[in-house]
C-alpha positions in Angstrom: -5.7 6.4 14.0 -6.0 10.0 13.1 -5.6 10.6 9.4 -2.9 13.2 9.8 -0.5 10.8 11.6 1.7 10.0 8.6 5.0 8.6 9.8 7.8 10.9 8.9 11.0 9.4 7.6 14.1 10.0 9.7 16.8 12.1 8.0 20.3 13.2 8.6 20.4 16.7 10.1 21.2 19.5 7.7 24.4 20.3 9.7 25.6 16.7 9.2 24.7 16.1 5.6 26.2 19.2 4.1 29.6 17.7 5.0 29.0 14.3 3.4 27.4 12.5 0.4 25.6 9.9 2.5 21.9 9.3 1.9 19.8 12.0 3.4 16.7 10.0 4.2 17.3 7.0 6.4 14.3 4.9 5.6 11.7 3.2 7.9 12.5 0.8 10.6 10.2 -2.2 11.2 8.1 -0.3 13.7 7.7 2.8 11.6 6.8 0.7 8.5 4.1 -1.3 10.3 2.6 1.9 11.8 2.4 3.5 8.4 1.1 0.4 6.7 -1.7 0.2 9.2 -2.9 3.6 8.0 -3.9 2.0 4.6 -7.6 1.6 4.3 -7.3 -1.3 1.8 -9.8 0.4 -0.6 -11.9 -1.9 -2.7 -11.3 0.4 -5.7 -7.7 1.6 -5.0 -7.2 5.0 -6.7 -3.5 4.9 -5.8 -2.9 2.2 -8.4 -4.2 4.4 -11.2 -1.5 6.9 -10.3 1.3 4.4 -10.6 2.9 4.4 -14.1 4.0 0.7 -13.7 0.7 -0.4 -12.0 2.1 -1.8 -8.8 -0.6 -3.5 -6.7 -0.1 -1.1 -3.9 -2.9 -2.1 -1.4 -1.8 -5.8 -1.8 1.9 -5.3 -1.0 0.9 -3.0 1.9 -1.4 -5.7 3.3 1.5 -8.1 3.4 3.6 -5.6 5.3 0.8 -5.5 7.9 0.9 -9.3 8.1 4.6 -9.3 8.5 5.2 -11.2 5.2 7.8 -9.0 3.5 8.8 -11.7 1.1 5.3 -11.8 -0.3 5.1 -8.0 -0.3 8.3 -8.0 -2.4 6.9 -10.6 -4.8 3.9 -8.4 -5.4 6.0 -5.3 -6.0 8.3 -7.3 -8.3 5.5 -8.4 -10.5 5.5 -4.8 -11.8 8.9 -3.4 -11.1 12.4 -4.8 -11.1 13.8 -1.5 -9.8 11.7 -1.0 -6.8 14.5 0.1 -4.4 15.3 2.8 -6.8 11.7 3.9 -7.4 11.0 4.0 -3.7 13.7 6.7 -3.5 13.5 8.9 -6.6 9.9 8.6 -8.0 7.7 11.6 -7.5 5.1 9.7 -5.6 3.5 12.9 -4.4 2.4 13.6 -8.0 1.5 10.0 -8.8 0.2 7.2 -6.5 0.1 9.3 -3.3 -1.7 12.1 -5.0 -4.6 9.6 -5.6 -4.7 8.1 -2.2 -8.1 8.4 -0.4 -6.4 9.2 2.8 -5.0 12.3 1.2 -8.4 13.8 0.6 -8.8 14.9 4.2 -5.3 14.6 5.5 -2.0 13.1 4.5 -1.6 10.3 2.0 -0.1 6.9 2.8 3.8 7.1 2.5 3.7 4.6 -0.4 7.2 5.4 -1.7 8.7 4.9 1.8 6.9 1.6 2.2 8.1 0.4 -1.2 11.7 1.4 -0.3 11.3 -0.4 3.1 10.2 -3.7 1.5 12.8 -3.4 -1.3 15.7 -2.7 1.0 14.7 -5.6 3.2 14.7 -7.8 0.0 18.2 -6.7 -1.0 19.6 -7.2 2.5 18.1 -10.7 2.6 19.1 -11.6 -0.9 15.5 -12.1 -2.3 15.4 -12.9 -6.0 13.5 -10.5 -8.3 11.6 -13.2 -10.1 11.9 -16.4 -12.1 12.6 -17.0 -15.8 10.4 -18.9 -18.2 11.8 -21.5 -20.6 14.0 -19.9 -23.3 12.0 -19.0 -26.4 15.1 -18.8 -28.7 14.6 -15.1 -29.4 17.4 -12.5 -28.9 16.9 -8.8 -28.0 19.6 -6.1 -28.0 18.9 -3.1 -25.8 20.8 0.2 -26.3 21.4 1.9 -23.0 21.3 0.6 -19.4 19.2 3.4 -17.8 15.8 2.9 -16.2 14.0 2.2 -19.5 16.6 -0.3 -20.7 16.9 -2.1 -17.4 13.1 -2.4 -17.0 12.6 -3.7 -20.5 15.5 -6.2 -20.0 13.9 -7.5 -16.7 10.5 -8.1 -18.3 12.0 -9.8 -21.4 14.4 -12.0 -19.5 11.6 -13.3 -17.3 9.6 -14.0 -20.5 12.3 -16.3 -21.9 14.2 -13.9 -24.2 17.9 -13.8 -24.5 18.8 -10.2 -23.6 22.0 -8.2 -24.1 22.3 -4.6 -23.0 24.9 -2.3 -24.7 26.1 0.5 -22.5 28.5 3.3 -23.7 29.9 4.1 -20.2 32.0 1.8 -18.0 29.2 1.3 -15.5 25.6 0.3 -16.0 22.6 2.3 -14.8 22.5 5.3 -17.1 21.1 8.4 -15.3 20.7 6.3 -12.2 24.4 6.0 -11.9 25.8 9.3 -13.4 22.9 11.7 -12.9 21.4 11.2 -9.4 23.7 12.1 -6.4 24.7 9.5 -3.8 22.8 11.4 -1.1 19.5 10.7 -3.0 20.3 7.3 -4.6 23.2 5.3 -3.2 25.1 3.7 -6.0 25.3 0.4 -4.1 21.5 0.2 -4.5 21.8 0.7 -8.3 24.5 -1.9 -8.4 22.4 -4.4 -6.4 19.4 -4.0 -8.7 21.6 -4.3 -11.8 23.3 -7.4 -10.3 19.9 -9.0 -9.7 19.1 -8.7 -13.5 22.4 -10.2 -14.3 21.6 -13.1 -12.0 18.5 -13.7 -14.1 20.6 -13.9 -17.2 20.7 -10.4 -18.6 24.1 -9.7 -20.3 25.4 -6.2 -19.9 28.3 -5.1 -22.2 29.9 -1.8 -21.1 32.2 0.6 -23.0 30.3 -0.2 -26.2 29.4 3.0 -28.1 26.6 1.9 -30.4 26.8 3.9 -33.6 30.6 3.6 -33.7 31.8 0.2 -32.2 28.7 -1.4 -33.6 25.8 0.1 -35.6 22.1 -0.1 -35.1 21.7 -2.0 -38.4 24.2 -4.6 -37.3 22.3 -5.1 -34.0 19.1 -5.5 -36.0 20.6 -8.1 -38.2 22.1 -10.1 -35.3 19.0 -10.0 -33.1 15.3 -10.6 -33.4 14.4 -7.3 -31.8 16.2 -4.1 -30.7 15.0 -1.6 -28.0 16.6 1.8 -28.1 16.7 3.5 -24.6 19.7 5.8 -25.1 18.2 8.6 -23.0 18.7 12.3 -23.3 22.2 13.2 -22.3 22.9 16.3 -24.4 22.8 19.4 -22.2 21.1 22.6 -23.2 22.6 26.1 -22.9 21.1 29.6 -23.0 23.1 30.9 -25.9 24.1 34.1 -24.1 27.3 36.0 -24.2 30.1 34.5 -22.1 28.8 31.0 -22.0 32.1 29.6 -23.4 33.9 30.7 -20.3 36.2 28.2 -18.5 34.0 28.0 -15.4 30.6 27.5 -17.2 29.5 23.9 -16.9 26.4 21.8 -17.6 24.8 20.1 -14.7 25.4 16.9 -16.6 29.1 17.3 -16.4 29.1 18.3 -12.7 26.9 15.4 -11.7 28.7 12.9 -13.9 32.1 13.8 -12.5 30.7 13.6 -8.9 28.6 10.5 -9.3 30.7 8.5 -11.8 34.2 9.7 -11.0 33.8 10.6 -7.2 35.2 14.1 -7.9 34.0 15.2 -4.4 36.7 13.0 -2.8 40.0 14.6 -1.7 42.0 11.9 -3.6 40.0 12.2 -6.9 41.9 12.3 -10.1 39.3 14.6 -11.6 38.5 17.1 -8.8 36.0 19.8 -9.3 37.5 23.3 -8.9 36.4 24.7 -5.6 34.6 27.9 -6.5 33.8 30.5 -3.9 30.4 31.3 -5.2 28.4 29.4 -7.8 25.0 29.8 -9.5 23.0 26.9 -10.8 20.5 28.1 -13.4 17.3 26.1 -13.5 14.5 24.9 -11.3 14.1 21.1 -11.9 15.3 18.1 -10.0 18.7 18.2 -11.9 19.2 21.8 -10.9 18.4 20.9 -7.3 20.8 17.9 -7.4 23.6 20.0 -8.8 23.3 22.9 -6.4 23.1 20.5 -3.4 26.3 18.8 -4.6 28.1 22.1 -4.8 26.9 23.0 -1.3 28.6 19.8 -0.1 31.8 20.9 -1.7 31.9 24.0 0.5 30.8 26.4 -2.2 28.4 29.3 -1.6 25.7 27.7 -3.8 22.8 29.7 -5.3 19.9 28.5 -7.4 18.7 31.0 -9.9 15.2 30.4 -11.4 13.2 32.7 -13.6 9.9 32.0 -12.0 8.7 32.0 -8.4 8.8 29.3 -5.7 5.2 28.3 -6.6 6.2 27.3 -10.1 9.5 25.6 -9.1 9.2 22.2 -10.9 11.5 20.2 -8.6 10.1 17.9 -6.0 9.0 19.8 -2.9 10.9 17.4 -0.7 14.2 18.2 -2.5 13.5 21.9 -2.4 12.9 21.7 1.3 16.1 19.7 1.8 18.0 22.3 -0.2 16.7 25.2 1.9 17.5 23.3 5.1 21.1 22.8 3.8 21.6 26.5 3.2 21.2 26.8 -0.6 20.2 30.3 -1.5 17.4 30.8 -3.9 17.5 33.7 -6.4 13.9 33.6 -7.8 12.3 35.6 -10.6 15.8 36.3 -11.9 17.5 35.2 -15.1 21.0 35.6 -16.6 21.5 37.7 -19.7 25.3 37.7 -19.9 28.2 35.9 -18.2 31.0 38.2 -17.3 34.6 37.1 -17.8 38.1 38.5 -17.3 41.0 38.5 -19.7 41.7 34.8 -19.0 38.1 33.9 -20.0 37.3 33.1 -16.4 33.9 33.8 -14.8 33.8 36.9 -12.6 30.0 37.4 -12.5 26.8 37.7 -14.4 24.5 40.3 -15.7 21.0 39.3 -14.6 17.5 40.6 -15.1 14.5 40.5 -12.8 11.4 38.7 -14.2 7.7 39.6 -13.8 5.0 36.9 -13.8 2.0 37.5 -16.0 -1.6 36.5 -15.3 -2.3 32.8 -16.0 -3.1 32.0 -19.6 -5.8 29.6 -21.0 -3.6 26.7 -19.9 -3.4 28.1 -16.4 0.3 28.7 -16.7 1.9 32.0 -15.9 4.4 33.4 -18.4 7.4 35.6 -17.4 8.6 38.7 -19.0 11.8 40.7 -18.4 11.9 43.9 -16.4 14.4 45.5 -18.7 15.1 48.4 -16.3 16.2 45.9 -13.6 19.4 44.6 -15.2 22.2 44.4 -12.6 25.4 42.4 -11.9 26.1 39.6 -9.4 29.5 38.3 -8.6 30.4 34.6 -8.9 33.2 32.4 -10.2 31.2 29.4 -11.4 28.0 29.0 -13.4 26.2 25.7 -13.9 23.4 25.3 -16.6 20.6 23.0 -15.6 18.1 23.8 -18.3 17.2 20.3 -19.5 18.7 17.9 -22.0 18.0 16.5 -25.4 18.8 13.2 -27.0 22.3 12.5 -28.4 21.5 10.3 -31.4 25.0 9.0 -31.8 23.6 5.4 -31.5 21.5 6.1 -34.6 24.4 6.9 -36.9 24.2 5.2 -40.4 20.6 4.2 -39.8 17.5 5.7 -41.5 15.3 5.7 -38.5 12.6 8.3 -38.6 12.8 11.3 -36.2 9.9 13.7 -35.5 9.9 17.5 -35.8 11.4 17.8 -32.3 14.4 15.6 -33.2 13.0 12.7 -31.1 12.6 9.1 -32.3 9.2 8.7 -33.9 7.2 5.8 -32.6 3.8 4.1 -32.8 3.4 2.9 -29.3 7.1 2.0 -28.9 7.6 0.7 -32.4 9.9 2.8 -34.6 10.0 3.1 -38.4 12.4 0.2 -38.6 11.4 -3.4 -38.6 11.5 -5.0 -35.1 13.2 -1.9 -33.6 11.5 -0.3 -30.6 12.3 2.8 -28.6 11.3 4.4 -25.3 12.3 6.7 -22.5 13.9 10.1 -22.9 15.1 9.4 -26.5 11.4 9.4 -27.4 9.8 11.9 -24.9 12.7 14.2 -24.2 13.9 14.5 -20.6 11.4 13.0 -18.1 11.3 11.1 -14.9 12.8 7.7 -14.0 9.4 6.1 -13.5 8.1 7.3 -16.9 11.2 5.8 -18.5 10.4 2.6 -16.7 6.8 2.7 -18.0 8.2 3.0 -21.5 10.5 0.0 -20.9 7.6 -2.1 -19.7 5.5 -1.1 -22.7 8.2 -2.0 -25.2 8.7 -5.3 -23.5 5.0 -6.0 -23.7 4.8 -5.1 -27.4 7.9 -7.3 -28.2 6.4 -10.2 -26.3 3.1 -9.8 -28.1 4.8 -9.4 -31.5 6.8 -12.6 -30.9 3.6 -14.6 -30.4 2.2 -13.6 -33.8 
């Protein structure tokens, strides 16, 4: 087969999907999955595995797709990942496993993410179990946060025989998987199924428990043999410009949480989002792309404003292309300097400035500088800030855990300054990807397992 014949995943048309929150990508059917799996060269030294943060045995699971043994393919994936149906959808494979694929050197890489999703969806639809549990070892672990790091750590520990309890501040488990990623990219029924699979293995998940207030970190430490902190980074950042306190200035976190957790896009929602006429989302990452595509589906004239060019846009290329197809307008090399308001403190527009890209520095990155003569006004009645997040350390109240100069939890590996307390994910690294949080969860589980054998 020609190396360029990568199977393209079927998608909803852009005209259809801007009117619903259903999943955009429709997944492979049996014929498509087999055709794509047959492109795999089954390399003796698989470079793709070196690009996977959780070390999935990629050629091996693909081989079982070829052989028609999807149960075995799922078992192989599940040795490394308890959240594979999620990873198959939201992980940036193009920068990880697929970027290392030999096929990609002279053509298009194997669609590893799509094949992982295919196998995992088949497993969910056929009620495959995600693994077996070893004999209980009598040790208890408390996990703070039920996002990707916490769920991954819980999955590995429960399989190793630990008694695991997750403490979640919200009323639904999943963390950013539930409140941060839109339905059209990650259906919540998929998250719920993966969470339910962990519960079936014995993981206990307690919701509506704000650690730091309802129970302290010190209390969890006293009542458990180990604690893993995976509280994420949910505190939104703002620009600090004039007018930012206006009524219609939101963080992307709030918009996405209201849409994903409270179904604010539905006509009968008790917490509807105000239907603006024209909205600007400020930022260029995946969160910005999620927010602006959500607003587009609400019938809003949705713009993405980013201070660099399309070439530097950090969001996944696939999501950028989907946004363009859906009619999102991109205002590039532009940045707000002031939000304009009326006498009621409502947004009526912004003062913005054009940006100029400099030549690349020693690190290869191009900086931007303002063209001060270019300041002009644009009209809008909503502004959404998608500039990243930082950890909210509410869970750490009343503890003397060590933080670093950036305000992140200080760790050696995943071990914190407190005895038998570990941490990982965005609370340690700052805002990052789902798969890197999962990698941290696996690493913490491994360190706890090794420590327990001492």
